[in-house]
C-alpha positions as CSV (number, residue, x, y, z in Angstrom):
1,M,-14.1,25.3,-15.6
2,I,-12.4,21.9,-15.1
3,D,-10.2,21.8,-12.1
4,L,-7.1,20.0,-13.5
5,A,-5.3,20.0,-10.2
6,T,-8.2,18.0,-8.6
7,I,-8.2,15.6,-11.5
8,W,-4.5,15.0,-11.2
9,A,-4.8,14.6,-7.4
10,F,-7.4,11.9,-8.0
11,I,-5.2,10.2,-10.7
12,I,-2.2,10.1,-8.4
13,A,-4.3,8.9,-5.4
14,F,-5.8,6.2,-7.7
15,A,-2.4,5.1,-8.8
16,V,-1.1,4.9,-5.3
17,F,-4.1,2.9,-4.1
18,V,-3.9,0.5,-7.0
19,Y,-0.2,0.0,-6.1
20,V,-1.3,-0.8,-2.5
21,V,-3.9,-3.3,-3.8
22,M,-1.6,-4.9,-6.4
23,D,1.7,-5.0,-4.5
24,G,0.4,-5.1,-0.9
25,F,-0.4,-8.8,-0.9
26,D,2.8,-9.5,-2.8
27,L,4.9,-7.8,-0.1
28,G,2.7,-9.4,2.5
29,L,3.7,-12.8,1.2
30,G,7.3,-11.9,1.7
31,I,6.6,-10.7,5.3
32,L,4.9,-14.1,6.0
33,F,7.6,-16.1,4.3
34,P,9.6,-17.0,7.5
35,L,6.4,-18.5,8.9
36,F,6.4,-21.2,6.2
37,P,9.7,-23.0,6.5
38,Q,8.9,-25.9,4.2
39,K,10.4,-25.6,0.7
40,T,7.2,-26.9,-1.0
41,D,5.1,-24.3,0.8
42,R,7.4,-21.5,-0.2
43,D,7.5,-22.6,-3.8
44,V,3.7,-22.6,-3.9
45,I,3.5,-19.2,-2.2
46,M,5.8,-17.6,-4.8
47,N,4.0,-19.3,-7.6
48,T,0.8,-17.7,-6.6
49,V,2.2,-14.3,-7.6
50,A,4.9,-15.2,-10.1
51,P,2.9,-14.4,-13.2
52,V,1.9,-10.9,-12.0
53,W,4.3,-9.6,-9.4
54,D,6.6,-7.7,-11.7
55,G,3.8,-5.5,-13.1
56,N,2.7,-4.2,-9.8
57,E,5.4,-1.5,-9.5
58,T,4.0,0.1,-12.7
59,W,1.5,1.9,-10.4
60,L,4.3,3.1,-8.1
61,V,6.1,4.6,-11.1
62,L,2.8,6.2,-12.2
63,G,2.2,7.7,-8.8
64,G,5.7,9.0,-8.2
65,G,6.2,10.2,-11.8
66,G,2.8,11.7,-11.9
67,M,3.5,13.7,-8.8
68,M,6.8,15.0,-10.2
69,A,5.1,16.1,-13.4
70,A,1.8,17.3,-12.2
71,F,2.8,18.7,-8.7
72,P,6.5,19.6,-9.1
73,L,6.6,21.8,-6.0
74,A,5.2,19.0,-3.8
75,Y,7.7,16.6,-5.2
76,A,10.6,19.0,-4.6
77,V,9.5,19.5,-0.9
78,L,8.6,15.9,-0.1
79,M,11.6,14.1,-1.6
80,P,14.3,15.8,0.5
81,A,12.1,15.1,3.6
82,L,11.8,11.4,2.7
83,Y,15.1,10.5,1.1
84,T,16.0,7.9,3.7
85,P,12.8,5.9,3.7
86,M,12.4,6.2,-0.1
87,I,15.9,4.8,-0.7
88,A,15.3,2.1,1.9
89,M,12.1,1.2,0.1
90,L,13.8,1.0,-3.3
91,L,16.6,-1.1,-2.0
92,G,14.0,-3.5,-0.4
93,L,12.2,-3.8,-3.7
94,V,15.4,-4.4,-5.6
95,F,16.5,-7.2,-3.2
96,R,13.2,-8.9,-3.2
97,G,12.9,-8.6,-7.0
98,V,16.3,-10.2,-7.6
99,A,15.7,-12.9,-4.9
100,F,12.4,-13.8,-6.5
101,E,14.0,-15.0,-9.7
102,F,17.4,-16.1,-8.3
103,R,16.0,-18.5,-5.7
104,W,14.6,-20.7,-8.5
105,R,18.1,-21.0,-10.2
106,T,20.1,-22.2,-7.2
107,Q,19.9,-24.9,-4.6
108,K,22.9,-24.2,-2.5
109,A,22.1,-20.5,-1.9
110,R,18.3,-20.8,-1.8
111,N,18.0,-20.0,1.9
112,K,20.1,-16.8,1.4
113,W,17.7,-15.6,-1.4
114,D,14.7,-16.5,0.8
115,I,16.1,-14.3,3.5
116,A,16.6,-11.5,0.9
117,F,13.1,-11.9,-0.3
118,A,11.6,-11.8,3.2
119,G,13.9,-9.0,4.4
120,G,13.4,-6.9,1.3
121,S,9.6,-7.2,1.6
122,L,9.7,-6.2,5.2
123,L,12.0,-3.3,4.6
124,A,10.0,-1.9,1.7
125,T,6.7,-2.1,3.6
126,L,8.1,-0.5,6.7
127,A,9.7,2.3,4.7
128,Q,6.4,2.9,2.9
129,G,4.5,3.1,6.2
130,I,7.1,5.4,7.8
131,A,7.0,7.7,4.8
132,L,3.2,7.9,5.0
133,G,3.4,8.7,8.7
134,A,6.0,11.4,8.1
135,I,3.8,13.0,5.5
136,L,0.7,12.9,7.6
137,Q,2.4,14.4,10.6
138,G,3.4,17.4,8.5
139,I,6.5,18.6,6.7
140,H,8.4,21.7,7.8
141,V,8.3,24.1,4.9
142,E,9.7,27.6,4.7
143,G,8.9,29.5,1.5
144,R,8.9,26.9,-1.3
145,Q,11.4,24.4,0.1
146,Y,11.9,21.8,2.8
147,A,13.3,23.3,6.0
148,G,13.4,20.3,8.3
149,G,16.2,18.1,9.5
150,W,17.6,14.8,8.2
151,W,15.7,12.7,10.8
152,D,12.4,14.5,10.9
153,W,10.8,11.5,9.2
154,L,11.5,9.2,12.2
155,T,9.0,9.8,15.0
156,P,6.9,7.5,17.2
157,F,3.9,8.2,14.9
158,S,5.7,7.4,11.7
159,V,7.0,4.1,13.3
160,L,3.4,3.3,14.3
161,T,2.2,3.8,10.7
162,G,5.1,1.7,9.5
163,V,4.2,-1.2,11.8
164,A,0.5,-0.8,10.9
165,L,1.2,-1.1,7.2
166,V,3.4,-4.2,7.8
167,I,0.4,-5.8,9.7
168,G,-2.0,-4.8,6.9
169,Y,0.1,-6.1,4.1
170,A,0.6,-9.4,6.0
171,L,-3.2,-9.7,6.3
172,L,-3.5,-9.1,2.6
173,G,-0.9,-11.8,2.0
174,A,-2.6,-14.3,4.3
175,T,-6.0,-13.8,2.7
176,W,-4.4,-14.1,-0.7
177,L,-3.1,-17.5,0.3
178,V,-6.5,-18.5,1.5
179,M,-7.9,-17.7,-1.9
180,K,-5.0,-19.2,-4.0
181,T,-3.9,-22.4,-2.1
182,E,-5.3,-25.6,-0.7
183,G,-4.8,-28.1,2.1
184,E,-2.6,-27.4,5.1
185,L,-1.1,-24.3,3.5
186,R,-4.6,-22.8,3.2
187,D,-5.5,-23.8,6.7
188,R,-2.4,-22.2,8.1
189,A,-3.3,-19.0,6.1
190,Y,-6.7,-19.0,7.7
191,H,-5.2,-19.2,11.2
192,L,-2.8,-16.3,10.4
193,S,-5.7,-14.3,9.0
194,W,-7.5,-14.4,12.3
195,M,-4.6,-13.2,14.3
196,L,-3.6,-10.6,11.7
197,L,-7.1,-9.2,11.5
198,V,-7.1,-8.6,15.3
199,A,-3.7,-6.9,15.0
200,M,-4.8,-4.8,12.0
201,L,-7.9,-3.6,13.8
202,G,-5.7,-2.6,16.7
203,A,-3.4,-0.8,14.4
204,I,-6.2,1.1,12.6
205,G,-7.6,2.1,16.0
206,A,-4.1,3.3,17.3
207,V,-3.5,5.4,14.1
208,S,-7.0,6.8,14.1
209,I,-6.7,7.9,17.8
210,A,-3.2,9.3,17.3
211,T,-3.9,11.3,14.1
212,P,-6.2,14.0,15.5
213,F,-3.5,14.9,18.0
214,L,-1.1,15.8,15.2
215,S,-3.0,18.8,14.0
216,V,-6.0,20.9,14.9
217,Q,-7.0,20.6,11.2
218,Y,-7.4,16.9,11.6
219,T,-9.4,17.2,14.7
220,Q,-11.8,19.7,13.2
221,R,-12.0,17.7,10.0
222,W,-13.2,14.6,11.8
223,F,-15.0,15.8,14.9
224,A,-16.2,19.4,14.4
225,W,-19.9,20.0,13.5
226,P,-21.2,19.5,10.8
227,N,-18.1,17.7,9.5
228,I,-18.8,14.7,11.7
229,I,-21.9,13.9,9.8
230,L,-19.8,13.4,6.6
231,T,-16.9,11.6,8.3
232,A,-19.0,9.2,10.5
233,P,-19.8,6.8,7.7
234,V,-16.1,5.8,7.4
235,P,-15.7,4.2,10.9
236,I,-19.2,2.7,10.6
237,A,-18.3,1.2,7.3
238,V,-15.1,-0.2,8.8
239,A,-17.1,-1.9,11.5
240,A,-19.5,-3.4,8.9
241,V,-16.7,-4.7,6.7
242,T,-15.0,-6.1,9.7
243,A,-18.1,-8.0,10.7
244,L,-18.4,-9.4,7.1
245,L,-14.7,-10.4,7.2
246,L,-15.1,-12.2,10.5
247,R,-18.1,-14.1,9.1
248,A,-16.2,-15.0,5.9
249,L,-13.3,-16.4,7.9
250,S,-15.7,-18.4,10.1
251,N,-17.5,-19.8,7.1
252,K,-14.2,-20.7,5.4
253,N,-15.2,-18.8,2.3
254,D,-11.9,-18.7,0.3
255,H,-12.6,-15.7,-1.8
256,Q,-14.4,-13.2,0.3
257,P,-11.7,-12.5,3.0
258,F,-9.2,-11.1,0.5
259,F,-11.7,-8.7,-1.1
260,L,-13.1,-7.6,2.2
261,T,-9.5,-6.9,3.4
262,L,-9.1,-4.7,0.4
263,G,-12.3,-3.0,1.5
264,L,-10.6,-2.2,4.9
265,F,-7.7,-0.8,3.0
266,A,-10.0,1.3,0.8
267,L,-11.8,2.8,3.8
268,S,-8.5,3.5,5.6
269,Y,-7.3,5.2,2.4
270,A,-10.5,7.2,2.2
271,G,-9.9,8.3,5.8
272,L,-6.4,9.5,4.9
273,G,-7.8,11.5,2.0
274,I,-10.4,13.1,4.3
275,S,-7.7,14.1,6.7
276,M,-5.3,15.6,4.1
277,Y,-7.5,17.2,1.4
278,P,-6.9,19.7,-0.1
279,Y,-3.3,19.7,1.1
280,I,-0.7,17.6,-0.8
281,V,1.9,18.6,1.8
282,P,-0.2,18.7,5.0
283,Q,-0.7,22.1,6.6
284,S,1.7,23.7,4.1
285,I,1.0,23.3,0.4
286,T,-2.4,22.7,-1.3
287,I,-2.8,20.8,-4.6
288,W,-3.5,24.1,-6.4
289,Q,-0.3,25.8,-5.0
290,A,1.8,22.8,-6.1
291,A,0.2,22.3,-9.5
292,A,2.2,22.5,-12.8
293,P,1.1,24.9,-15.5
294,T,-2.2,24.1,-17.2
295,N,-0.7,23.3,-20.5
296,S,1.6,20.7,-18.9
297,Q,-1.3,19.1,-17.1
298,V,-3.4,18.9,-20.2
299,F,-0.6,17.4,-22.2
300,M,0.1,14.7,-19.6
301,L,-3.6,14.0,-19.2
302,V,-3.9,13.0,-22.8
303,G,-1.2,10.4,-22.4
304,V,-2.6,9.1,-19.1
305,S,-6.1,8.7,-20.5
306,I,-4.6,6.3,-23.1
307,L,-2.1,4.4,-21.0
308,V,-4.1,3.8,-17.8
309,P,-6.9,1.9,-19.5
310,L,-4.2,-0.2,-21.4
311,I,-2.4,-1.0,-18.1
312,L,-5.7,-1.9,-16.4
313,G,-6.6,-4.1,-19.4
314,Y,-3.5,-6.2,-19.5
315,T,-3.3,-6.4,-15.7
316,A,-6.9,-7.7,-15.6
317,W,-6.1,-10.2,-18.4
318,A,-3.0,-11.5,-16.6
319,Y,-5.0,-12.1,-13.4
320,W,-7.8,-13.8,-15.4
321,V,-5.4,-16.1,-17.2
322,F,-3.7,-17.2,-14.0
323,R,-6.8,-17.4,-11.9
324,G,-7.6,-20.4,-9.6
325,K,-5.8,-22.4,-7.0
326,V,-2.1,-23.1,-7.2
327,R,-0.9,-26.6,-6.3
328,P,2.5,-28.0,-5.4
329,G,4.5,-28.8,-8.6
330,H,2.1,-26.8,-10.8
331,G,3.0,-23.1,-11.2
332,Y,4.5,-20.5,-13.3
333,H,8.1,-21.7,-12.8
């Protein structure tokens, strides 16, 4: 018998990961924006993502909407626990979205919109990372509802994951600039990539060390025998990808650093899945306990099987059409 709950868990996990891939470097560019004070550089930076940025949130909608429909119990528990970071994230995305277009239409207030773009990007990223940490550390559930307090989401661990995600997105943004720009802007992006890679490795190490202390389940999942045989390839793969990324940066290969950084994100995401599965609300609710009725899951699955390939198709086409380097004075706007 087909396990629809597992299929939907994979679909939602896939949507969230694609969002991280698609919007991560976009938000990372906003985080790096203050480090490029020249107007020409900022225009080029924004033109590298101008044709594609507004389609990235599609995957966030799919992930959130899919959870509400496929796992309504988990959605009902998680949202009250994360209202504050979720509202902060949405406000950040709104500010950066408005600023993205408005800064091109004004000269007098351009600096204000640049601040809104950078601030919105930082706020949205930090909120996403804090929400992730709050989920990973566990949600207080009694019966079938959230039983924690208003500030339970704010802990040293959730702040750590928030900072880690800011660093990771910034590294994605820097390697994206390496791939999409030329000259001094590209050289500056290379320099930032080196520093951010060191910072990201430190963040991955800190989160990895702290996570097993959150729950005995996490410790057993990663270090108990024979689980360690299955989990050991993840840190080994992280070390291998890091070595390749260092070599790519040393060799000034413009394309490899971005995709290798995505590899680090994929491995980190796999580690998160290893820690949490089969819980959708860690230590409280499994994917099967939270799943919607079978008929609802089947009905939605038909729609998703049609829409997801279409979204992937037009997204791939957009990136293909606007491939290549972006030069000053030549862009989408």
